[in-house]
N, CA and C atoms as an extended XYZ file, in Angstrom:
480
Properties=species:S:1:pos:R:3:atomname:S:1:resname:S:1:resid:I:1 pbc="F F F"
N        16.859       -8.301       -8.526 N   MET     1
C        15.624       -8.257       -8.357 CA  MET     1
C        14.252       -9.294       -9.306 C   MET     1
N        13.492       -9.181       -8.285 N   ARG     2
C        12.833      -10.191       -8.421 CA  ARG     2
C        12.004       -9.306       -9.912 C   ARG     2
N        11.035       -9.682      -10.864 N   THR     3
C        10.116       -9.337      -11.652 CA  THR     3
C         8.534       -9.088      -10.749 C   THR     3
N         7.982       -8.138      -11.654 N   ALA     4
C         6.623       -8.155      -10.729 CA  ALA     4
C         5.696       -9.230      -10.769 C   ALA     4
N         5.792      -10.062      -12.082 N   ASP     5
C         5.400      -11.516      -11.758 CA  ASP     5
C         5.874      -12.632      -10.867 C   ASP     5
N         6.913      -12.497      -10.446 N   GLU     6
C         7.562      -13.371       -9.505 CA  GLU     6
C         6.789      -13.190       -8.169 C   GLU     6
N         6.690      -11.929       -8.058 N   TRP     7
C         6.537      -10.817       -6.170 CA  TRP     7
C         5.060      -11.618       -5.994 C   TRP     7
N         3.730      -11.501       -7.520 N   PHE     8
C         2.847      -12.008       -6.993 CA  PHE     8
C         2.361      -13.001       -6.661 C   PHE     8
N         3.545      -13.904       -7.829 N   GLN     9
C         2.822      -15.023       -7.984 CA  GLN     9
C         3.225      -15.840       -6.439 C   GLN     9
N         4.499      -15.430       -5.633 N   LEU    10
C         4.797      -15.454       -4.057 CA  LEU    10
C         4.044      -14.961       -3.277 C   LEU    10
N         3.135      -13.809       -3.386 N   TYR    11
C         2.576      -12.771       -2.394 CA  TYR    11
C         1.307      -13.521       -2.390 C   TYR    11
N         0.571      -13.951       -3.486 N   GLY    12
C        -0.516      -14.379       -3.800 CA  GLY    12
C        -0.445      -16.293       -2.976 C   GLY    12
N         0.566      -16.698       -2.976 N   ALA    13
C         0.775      -17.786       -2.317 CA  ALA    13
C        -0.110      -18.112       -0.845 C   ALA    13
N         0.205      -16.561       -0.568 N   SER    14
C        -0.904      -16.875        1.182 CA  SER    14
C        -1.498      -15.883        1.185 C   SER    14
N        -2.555      -15.575        0.258 N   HIS    15
C        -3.919      -14.503        0.164 CA  HIS    15
C        -4.305      -15.671       -0.670 C   HIS    15
N        -5.029      -16.993       -0.847 N   LYS    16
C        -5.800      -17.374       -1.448 CA  LYS    16
C        -7.163      -17.688       -1.054 C   LYS    16
N        -7.231      -17.258        0.678 N   ASN    17
C        -8.716      -17.240        1.085 CA  ASN    17
C        -8.998      -16.553        0.425 C   ASN    17
N       -11.311      -16.738        0.100 N   PRO    18
C       -11.545      -15.053        0.231 CA  PRO    18
C       -11.961      -14.470        0.891 C   PRO    18
N       -11.848      -14.390        2.621 N   THR    19
C       -12.429      -14.250        3.438 CA  THR    19
C       -10.681      -12.975        3.747 C   THR    19
N        -9.487      -13.390        3.779 N   ASN    20
C        -8.187      -13.232        3.493 CA  ASN    20
C        -8.138      -12.039        2.672 C   ASN    20
N        -8.644      -12.634        1.301 N   LYS    21
C        -8.108      -11.399        0.739 CA  LYS    21
C        -9.647      -10.289        0.724 C   LYS    21
N       -10.512      -10.227        0.936 N   LEU    22
C       -11.608       -9.084        1.400 CA  LEU    22
C       -10.836       -8.479        2.540 C   LEU    22
N       -10.388       -8.956        3.821 N   ILE    23
C        -9.743       -7.718        4.179 CA  ILE    23
C        -8.393       -7.389        4.100 C   ILE    23
N        -7.847       -8.088        3.150 N   HIS    24
C        -6.864       -6.841        2.771 CA  HIS    24
C        -6.932       -5.966        1.272 C   HIS    24
N        -8.127       -6.632        0.484 N   TRP    25
C        -8.696       -5.258       -0.175 CA  TRP    25
C        -8.873       -4.322        0.470 C   TRP    25
N        -9.387       -3.985        1.627 N   ILE    26
C       -10.172       -3.130        2.663 CA  ILE    26
C        -8.818       -2.447        3.816 C   ILE    26
N        -8.457       -3.374        3.618 N   CYS    27
C        -6.783       -2.801        5.086 CA  CYS    27
C        -5.747       -2.412        4.505 C   CYS    27
N        -5.261       -3.383        3.155 N   ILE    28
C        -4.049       -2.729        2.565 CA  ILE    28
C        -3.980       -1.298        2.468 C   ILE    28
N        -5.497       -0.553        1.517 N   PRO    29
C        -5.203        0.703        1.710 CA  PRO    29
C        -5.302        1.850        2.999 C   PRO    29
N        -5.745        1.120        3.601 N   VAL    30
C        -5.704        1.839        4.988 CA  VAL    30
C        -4.540        1.821        5.633 C   VAL    30
N        -3.537        0.736        5.573 N   ILE    31
C        -2.096        0.629        6.081 CA  ILE    31
C        -1.213        1.377        5.140 C   ILE    31
N        -1.658        1.979        4.086 N   LEU    32
C        -0.799        2.841        3.176 CA  LEU    32
C        -1.271        3.644        3.503 C   LEU    32
N        -2.382        4.407        3.185 N   TRP    33
C        -2.936        6.152        3.900 CA  TRP    33
C        -1.899        6.305        5.008 C   TRP    33
N        -2.734        4.879        6.248 N   ALA    34
C        -2.190        5.543        7.521 CA  ALA    34
C        -0.670        5.515        7.935 C   ALA    34
N         0.303        4.845        7.083 N   THR    35
C         1.714        4.799        7.642 CA  THR    35
C         1.475        6.106        6.491 C   THR    35
N         1.821        6.666        5.902 N   LEU    36
C         1.878        8.235        5.053 CA  LEU    36
C         1.714        9.143        6.040 C   LEU    36
N         0.271        8.720        5.952 N   ALA    37
C        -0.394        9.839        7.632 CA  ALA    37
C         1.011       10.213        8.843 C   ALA    37
N         1.389        8.543        9.488 N   LEU    38
C         2.299        9.107       10.508 CA  LEU    38
C         3.494        9.911       10.086 C   LEU    38
N         4.116        9.178        9.081 N   VAL    39
C         5.703        9.614        8.395 CA  VAL    39
C         5.589       11.277        8.216 C   VAL    39
N         4.064       11.324        7.449 N   GLN    40
C         3.530       13.381        7.617 CA  GLN    40
C         3.679       13.309        8.834 C   GLN    40
N         3.326       13.279        9.803 N   SER    41
C         3.434       13.448       10.723 CA  SER    41
C         4.395       14.348       11.561 C   SER    41
N         5.491       13.383       11.142 N   ILE    42
C         6.767       13.416       12.136 CA  ILE    42
C         7.201       15.147       11.707 C   ILE    42
N         7.938       15.676       12.682 N   PRO    43
C         8.208       17.193       12.170 CA  PRO    43
C         9.341       17.303       11.408 C   PRO    43
N         8.900       18.228       10.379 N   HIS    44
C         9.892       18.368        9.295 CA  HIS    44
C        10.280       20.132        9.686 C   HIS    44
N        11.436       19.876        8.794 N   PRO    45
C        12.125       21.279        8.754 CA  PRO    45
C        12.003       21.880        7.604 C   PRO    45
N        10.454       21.474        6.620 N   PHE    46
C        10.262       21.987        5.540 CA  PHE    46
C         9.607       23.265        5.505 C   PHE    46
N         9.544       24.146        4.645 N   PRO    47
C         8.296       24.958        4.390 CA  PRO    47
C         6.777       24.887        5.030 C   PRO    47
N         6.265       25.456        5.211 N   ALA    48
C         4.342       25.139        5.838 CA  ALA    48
C         4.171       25.278        4.040 C   ALA    48
N         4.336       24.572        3.403 N   ALA    49
C         3.112       24.719        2.298 CA  ALA    49
C         3.185       22.715        2.090 C   ALA    49
N         1.902       22.571        1.570 N   PRO    50
C         1.200       21.592        1.227 CA  PRO    50
C         2.121       20.224        0.406 C   PRO    50
N         1.792       18.924        0.498 N   LEU    51
C         3.035       18.025        0.478 CA  LEU    51
C         4.310       18.183        0.713 C   LEU    51
N         5.043       19.141        1.701 N   ALA    52
C         6.103       19.752        1.298 CA  ALA    52
C         6.598       18.922        2.820 C   ALA    52
N         6.298       17.345        2.931 N   HIS    53
C         7.042       16.848        4.536 CA  HIS    53
C         7.610       15.319        4.234 C   HIS    53
N         8.201       15.069        4.854 N   TRP    54
C         8.642       13.520        4.644 CA  TRP    54
C         7.445       12.376        4.142 C   TRP    54
N         6.321       12.785        4.147 N   GLY    55
C         5.334       11.054        3.718 CA  GLY    55
C         5.823       11.648        2.284 C   GLY    55
N         5.655       12.217        1.770 N   THR    56
C         5.910       13.068        0.593 CA  THR    56
C         7.366       12.112       -0.145 C   THR    56
N         8.367       12.737        0.681 N   ILE    57
C         9.743       12.110        0.203 CA  ILE    57
C        10.143       11.136        0.590 C   ILE    57
N         9.158        9.765        1.470 N   VAL    58
C         8.966        8.636        1.557 CA  VAL    58
C         8.468        7.912        0.604 C   VAL    58
N         7.657        8.540        0.488 N   TYR    59
C         6.901        7.738       -1.152 CA  TYR    59
C         7.690        7.756       -2.018 C   TYR    59
N         8.238        8.880       -2.252 N   ALA    60
C         8.951        9.265       -3.447 CA  ALA    60
C        10.051        7.807       -3.654 C   ALA    60
N        10.703        7.689       -2.631 N   LEU    61
C        11.523        6.998       -2.564 CA  LEU    61
C        10.991        5.658       -2.896 C   LEU    61
N         9.503        4.998       -2.007 N   CYS    62
C         8.843        4.065       -2.249 CA  CYS    62
C         8.721        3.386       -4.270 C   CYS    62
N         8.282        4.679       -4.643 N   LEU    63
C         7.604        4.650       -6.003 CA  LEU    63
C         9.254        4.172       -6.881 C   LEU    63
N         9.752        4.414       -6.647 N   VAL    64
C        11.365        3.707       -7.241 CA  VAL    64
C        10.894        2.169       -6.866 C   VAL    64
N        10.989        1.553       -6.515 N   PHE    65
C        10.419        0.088       -6.085 CA  PHE    65
C         9.515       -0.340       -7.165 C   PHE    65
N         8.244        0.880       -7.259 N   TYR    66
C         7.281        0.511       -8.152 CA  TYR    66
C         8.200        0.568       -9.689 C   TYR    66
N         8.592        1.711       -9.947 N   ALA    67
C         9.006        2.079      -11.723 CA  ALA    67
C         9.972        0.140      -11.256 C   ALA    67
N        10.877        0.228      -10.620 N   ARG    68
C        11.688       -1.085      -11.407 CA  ARG    68
C        11.014       -2.196      -11.900 C   ARG    68
N         9.059       -2.250      -11.187 N   LEU    69
C         8.756       -3.368      -11.825 CA  LEU    69
C         7.906       -3.544      -13.319 C   LEU    69
N         7.391       -1.801      -13.403 N   SER    70
C         6.801       -1.943      -14.796 CA  SER    70
C         6.482       -0.294      -14.301 C   SER    70
N         6.287        0.656      -15.486 N   PRO    71
C         6.294        1.394      -15.584 CA  PRO    71
C         4.397        1.602      -15.261 C   PRO    71
N         3.420        1.079      -15.806 N   ALA    72
C         2.035        0.602      -14.887 CA  ALA    72
C         2.151        0.824      -13.553 C   ALA    72
N         3.000       -0.031      -13.152 N   LEU    73
C         2.569       -0.193      -11.684 CA  LEU    73
C         2.878        1.468      -11.105 C   LEU    73
N         4.541        1.667      -10.929 N   PHE    74
C         4.599        2.707      -11.160 CA  PHE    74
C         3.812        4.154      -10.826 C   PHE    74
N         3.086        4.047      -12.451 N   ALA    75
C         2.579        5.031      -12.812 CA  ALA    75
C         0.915        4.959      -11.524 C   ALA    75
N         0.142        3.853      -11.645 N   GLY    76
C        -0.310        3.440      -10.581 CA  GLY    76
C        -0.929        3.926       -8.986 C   GLY    76
N         0.819        3.455       -8.614 N   MET    77
C         0.963        3.731       -7.419 CA  MET    77
C         1.185        5.104       -7.295 C   MET    77
N         1.912        5.960       -8.196 N   ALA    78
C         2.009        7.151       -7.936 CA  ALA    78
C         0.748        8.399       -7.402 C   ALA    78
N         0.215        7.571       -8.941 N   VAL    79
C        -1.619        8.191       -8.403 CA  VAL    79
C        -2.195        8.215       -6.634 C   VAL    79
N        -1.913        6.452       -6.608 N   VAL    80
C        -2.573        5.848       -5.434 CA  VAL    80
C        -1.689        6.969       -4.147 C   VAL    80
N        -0.307        7.468       -3.793 N   GLY    81
C         0.293        8.076       -3.288 CA  GLY    81
C        -0.409        8.997       -3.244 C   GLY    81
N        -0.026       10.067       -4.218 N   ALA    82
C        -0.914       10.860       -4.422 CA  ALA    82
C        -2.306       11.030       -3.678 C   ALA    82
N        -3.324       10.268       -4.203 N   GLY    83
C        -4.709       10.503       -3.602 CA  GLY    83
C        -4.196       10.460       -1.702 C   GLY    83
N        -3.922        9.329       -1.064 N   ALA    84
C        -3.622        9.396        0.251 CA  ALA    84
C        -2.641       11.083        0.740 C   ALA    84
N        -1.304       11.265       -0.265 N   LEU    85
C        -0.973       12.557        0.548 CA  LEU    85
C        -2.522       13.434        0.088 C   LEU    85
N        -2.400       13.608       -0.351 N   VAL    86
C        -4.090       14.893       -0.418 CA  VAL    86
C        -4.452       14.315        0.947 C   VAL    86
N        -5.714       13.287        0.726 N   LEU    87
C        -6.526       12.525        1.544 CA  LEU    87
C        -6.271       13.614        3.033 C   LEU    87
N        -4.555       13.317        3.569 N   ASN    88
C        -3.844       14.144        4.391 CA  ASN    88
C        -4.160       15.414        4.590 C   ASN    88
N        -3.958       15.958        3.714 N   GLU    89
C        -3.887       17.669        3.773 CA  GLU    89
C        -5.466       17.691        4.117 C   GLU    89
N        -6.289       16.935        3.568 N   LEU    90
C        -7.738       17.055        3.938 CA  LEU    90
C        -8.289       17.085        5.352 C   LEU    90
N        -7.711       16.062        5.853 N   VAL    91
C        -7.736       15.443        7.145 CA  VAL    91
C        -6.926       16.457        8.080 C   VAL    91
N        -6.009       16.932        7.675 N   LEU    92
C        -5.743       18.280        8.644 CA  LEU    92
C        -6.431       19.596        8.168 C   LEU    92
N        -6.919       20.014        7.103 N   LEU    93
C        -7.841       21.035        7.173 CA  LEU    93
C        -9.377       20.948        7.971 C   LEU    93
N        -9.288       19.970        8.797 N   THR    94
C       -10.649       19.443        9.261 CA  THR    94
C       -10.694       19.478       10.833 C   THR    94
N        -9.372       20.114       11.183 N   GLY    95
C        -8.577       20.072       12.548 CA  GLY    95
C        -8.275       18.661       13.273 C   GLY    95
N        -9.037       17.803       12.746 N   ILE    96
C        -8.502       16.446       13.605 CA  ILE    96
C        -7.396       15.874       14.134 C   ILE    96
N        -6.383       15.444       14.698 N   SER    97
C        -5.581       15.017       14.855 CA  SER    97
C        -5.015       13.910       13.588 C   SER    97
N        -4.651       14.378       12.369 N   LEU    98
C        -3.896       13.364       11.319 CA  LEU    98
C        -2.927       12.083       12.332 C   LEU    98
N        -1.936       12.477       13.009 N   ALA    99
C        -1.483       11.329       13.818 CA  ALA    99
C        -2.181       10.692       14.367 C   ALA    99
N        -3.192       10.993       15.125 N   TRP   100
C        -3.883       10.122       15.680 CA  TRP   100
C        -4.543        8.891       15.150 C   TRP   100
N        -5.848        9.730       14.079 N   THR   101
C        -6.829        9.557       13.145 CA  THR   101
C        -5.657        7.935       12.684 C   THR   101
N        -4.817        8.474       12.418 N   ALA   102
C        -3.810        7.392       11.758 CA  ALA   102
C        -2.872        6.065       12.120 C   ALA   102
N        -2.548        6.517       13.839 N   ALA   103
C        -2.232        5.698       14.226 CA  ALA   103
C        -3.571        4.676       14.272 C   ALA   103
N        -4.481        4.865       14.923 N   THR   104
C        -5.549        4.344       15.566 CA  THR   104
C        -6.152        3.210       14.393 C   THR   104
N        -6.214        3.872       12.870 N   ALA   105
C        -6.605        3.191       11.891 CA  ALA   105
C        -5.274        2.520       11.362 C   ALA   105
N        -4.199        2.645       11.850 N   PHE   106
C        -2.931        1.658       11.602 CA  PHE   106
C        -3.270        0.418       12.515 C   PHE   106
N        -3.164        0.632       13.491 N   PHE   107
C        -3.289       -0.693       14.574 CA  PHE   107
C        -4.700       -1.171       13.978 C   PHE   107
N        -5.613       -0.754       13.870 N   VAL   108
C        -6.571       -1.730       13.587 CA  VAL   108
C        -7.102       -2.831       12.150 C   VAL   108
N        -6.194       -1.781       11.231 N   ALA   109
C        -6.272       -2.712        9.814 CA  ALA   109
C        -5.266       -3.970       10.273 C   ALA   109
N        -4.191       -3.196       10.608 N   TRP   110
C        -2.593       -4.628       10.990 CA  TRP   110
C        -4.005       -5.981       11.889 C   TRP   110
N        -4.759       -5.446       13.011 N   ILE   111
C        -5.440       -7.089       13.839 CA  ILE   111
C        -6.035       -7.203       12.615 C   ILE   111
N        -7.384       -6.367       12.382 N   PHE   112
C        -8.249       -7.584       10.434 CA  PHE   112
C        -6.580       -8.173        9.902 C   PHE   112
N        -5.704       -7.446        9.695 N   GLN   113
C        -4.860       -8.754        8.287 CA  GLN   113
C        -4.183       -9.516        9.150 C   GLN   113
N        -3.950       -9.785       10.582 N   PHE   114
C        -3.518      -10.518       11.088 CA  PHE   114
C        -4.896      -12.260       11.256 C   PHE   114
N        -5.487      -11.219       11.374 N   ILE   115
C        -7.486      -12.057       11.435 CA  ILE   115
C        -7.217      -13.087       10.407 C   ILE   115
N        -7.456      -12.169        8.180 N   GLY   116
C        -7.369      -12.654        7.603 CA  GLY   116
C        -6.747      -13.491        7.535 C   GLY   116
N        -4.789      -13.550        8.245 N   HIS   117
C        -3.931      -14.329        7.737 CA  HIS   117
C        -4.112      -15.821        8.490 C   HIS   117
N        -4.940      -15.296        9.882 N   LYS   118
C        -5.194      -16.956       10.987 CA  LYS   118
C        -6.130      -17.628       10.016 C   LYS   118
N        -7.018      -17.055        8.951 N   ILE   119
C        -8.132      -17.794        8.869 CA  ILE   119
C        -7.502      -18.214        7.491 C   ILE   119
N        -6.661      -17.245        7.120 N   GLU   120
C        -5.608      -18.532        5.890 CA  GLU   120
C        -4.753      -19.196        6.005 C   GLU   120
N        -4.796      -19.577        7.574 N   GLY   121
C        -3.463      -20.167        7.595 CA  GLY   121
C        -2.151      -20.356        7.318 C   GLY   121
N        -1.744      -19.272        6.851 N   LYS   122
C        -0.614      -19.147        6.423 CA  LYS   122
C         0.085      -17.342        7.151 C   LYS   122
N         1.683      -17.239        7.110 N   LYS   123
C         1.890      -15.981        7.850 CA  LYS   123
C         2.037      -14.803        7.054 C   LYS   123
N         1.440      -14.008        7.322 N   PRO   124
C         1.828      -12.691        6.428 CA  PRO   124
C         3.717      -13.020        5.326 C   PRO   124
N         3.410      -12.571        4.378 N   SER   125
C         4.148      -12.213        2.981 CA  SER   125
C         5.940      -11.975        4.083 C   SER   125
N         5.504      -10.414        4.493 N   PHE   126
C         5.937       -9.951        4.854 CA  PHE   126
C         7.698      -10.269        5.995 C   PHE   126
N         6.860      -12.042        6.797 N   PHE   127
C         7.777      -12.095        7.161 CA  PHE   127
C         9.118      -12.867        6.990 C   PHE   127
N         8.957      -12.618        5.996 N   GLN   128
C         9.614      -13.761        4.482 CA  GLN   128
C        10.839      -12.443        4.585 C   GLN   128
N        10.187      -11.605        3.501 N   ASP   129
C        10.782      -10.489        3.333 CA  ASP   129
C        10.068       -8.571        3.206 C   ASP   129
N        11.234       -7.986        3.593 N   ILE   130
C         9.942       -6.938        4.238 CA  ILE   130
C         9.276       -5.900        2.815 C   ILE   130
N        10.305       -6.159        1.772 N   GLN   131
C         9.902       -6.082        0.466 CA  GLN   131
C         8.387       -6.053        0.231 C   GLN   131
N         7.871       -7.242        0.783 N   PHE   132
C         6.506       -7.729        0.760 CA  PHE   132
C         5.423       -6.525        1.097 C   PHE   132
N         5.415       -6.407        2.030 N   LEU   133
C         5.047       -4.101        2.459 CA  LEU   133
C         4.549       -3.390        1.338 C   LEU   133
N         5.557       -4.313        0.335 N   LEU   134
C         5.734       -2.736       -0.607 CA  LEU   134
C         4.484       -3.361       -1.980 C   LEU   134
N         4.602       -4.645       -1.894 N   VAL   135
C         4.165       -5.216       -3.030 CA  VAL   135
C         2.530       -5.666       -3.117 C   VAL   135
N         1.784       -5.617       -1.190 N   GLY   136
C         0.609       -5.797       -1.273 CA  GLY   136
C         0.026       -5.024       -2.451 C   GLY   136
N        -0.013       -3.579       -2.068 N   PRO   137
C        -0.492       -2.381       -3.139 CA  PRO   137
C        -0.480       -2.187       -3.997 C   PRO   137
N         0.580       -3.016       -5.042 N   ALA   138
C         0.865       -3.709       -6.002 CA  ALA   138
C         0.253       -4.448       -6.692 C   ALA   138
N        -0.207       -5.338       -5.545 N   TRP   139
C        -0.906       -6.423       -5.742 CA  TRP   139
C        -2.646       -6.431       -6.269 C   TRP   139
N        -2.517       -5.728       -5.511 N   LEU   140
C        -4.060       -5.337       -5.621 CA  LEU   140
C        -4.320       -4.241       -7.018 C   LEU   140
N        -3.240       -3.611       -6.827 N   LEU   141
C        -2.942       -2.550       -8.315 CA  LEU   141
C        -3.131       -3.202       -9.503 C   LEU   141
N        -2.767       -4.149       -9.265 N   GLN   142
C        -2.497       -5.246      -10.634 CA  GLN   142
C        -4.299       -5.750      -11.073 C   GLN   142
N        -4.606       -6.459       -9.792 N   ALA   143
C        -6.196       -7.350      -10.267 CA  ALA   143
C        -6.675       -6.088      -10.899 C   ALA   143
N        -6.906       -4.754      -10.442 N   VAL   144
C        -7.826       -3.984      -11.179 CA  VAL   144
C        -7.237       -3.421      -12.188 C   VAL   144
N        -6.821       -3.147      -12.560 N   TYR   145
C        -5.825       -3.326      -14.292 CA  TYR   145
C        -5.736       -4.375      -14.810 C   TYR   145
N        -5.873       -5.995      -14.713 N   GLU   146
C        -6.613       -6.914      -15.065 CA  GLU   146
C        -8.209       -6.635      -15.103 C   GLU   146
N        -8.537       -5.908      -14.466 N   ARG   147
C        -9.761       -6.362      -14.291 CA  ARG   147
C       -10.652       -5.075      -15.166 C   ARG   147
N        -9.668       -3.824      -15.388 N   VAL   148
C       -10.071       -2.911      -16.618 CA  VAL   148
C        -9.840       -3.297      -17.982 C   VAL   148
N        -9.376       -4.725      -17.903 N   GLY   149
C        -8.701       -5.187      -19.420 CA  GLY   149
C        -6.590       -4.273      -19.845 C   GLY   149
N        -6.355       -4.030      -18.403 N   SER   150
C        -4.638       -2.806      -19.174 CA  SER   150
C        -4.152       -4.029      -19.918 C   SER   150
N        -3.289       -3.680      -20.413 N   SER   151
C        -2.557       -3.773      -21.232 CA  SER   151
C        -0.716       -3.820      -20.278 C   SER   151
N        -0.872       -3.642      -19.146 N   ASP   152
C         0.182       -3.891      -18.387 CA  ASP   152
C         1.770       -5.038      -19.090 C   ASP   152
N         2.497       -5.019      -18.653 N   PRO   153
C         3.400       -5.963      -19.505 CA  PRO   153
C         3.907       -6.791      -18.478 C   PRO   153
N         3.084       -6.731      -16.837 N   THR   154
C         3.696       -7.192      -15.781 CA  THR   154
C         1.752       -8.556      -15.151 C   THR   154
N         1.573       -9.011      -16.304 N   PRO   155
C         1.045       -9.706      -15.387 CA  PRO   155
C         0.126      -10.511      -14.616 C   PRO   155
N        -0.449      -10.746      -13.147 N   ALA   156
C        -0.335      -11.302      -12.165 CA  ALA   156
C        -0.607      -12.607      -12.836 C   ALA   156
N        -0.300      -13.825      -12.224 N   THR   157
C        -0.326      -15.020      -12.609 CA  THR   157
C        -1.645      -15.456      -11.093 C   THR   157
N        -0.984      -14.953      -10.356 N   SER   158
C        -2.119      -15.506       -8.911 CA  SER   158
C        -3.364      -13.838       -8.866 C   SER   158
N        -4.513      -14.618       -9.144 N   GLU   159
C        -5.430      -13.090       -9.087 CA  GLU   159
C        -5.400      -12.913       -7.327 C   GLU   159
N        -5.153      -11.717       -6.888 N   PRO   160
C        -5.706      -10.858       -5.695 CA  PRO   160
C        -7.088      -10.926       -5.421 C   PRO   160
């Protein structure tokens, strides 16, 4: 398995244009949230308890990927995922359709992502390896860690 630094180097190679990077800073969190919301919307056999649904299970499996990269990325992505899942619960409380809201956000965010890559002149990284769909959020988190002076042992060599 690649190290976090190797993933970030490869991912960063197709994310150098400032406009593309800005689009990613906005759209990756939206896509992460929308994906969890769509998965959460799948009917499930679990009791009607908050956070007992497919979204939580799928995200817990994604956390295995981050745990293999570094403890700091695992912890940060756990917080990010928990925030997204709590946001989903809040949306449900409003009576707004979580599935339709998430599907719309997902679709619009991906359109912008492809526009960003058109501007960049490079294909999205996940065309090479589907795991890059998990690397994108960690790449942004690593940039946050660097900006706050974290001592995470997996410094990114290509600034997001």
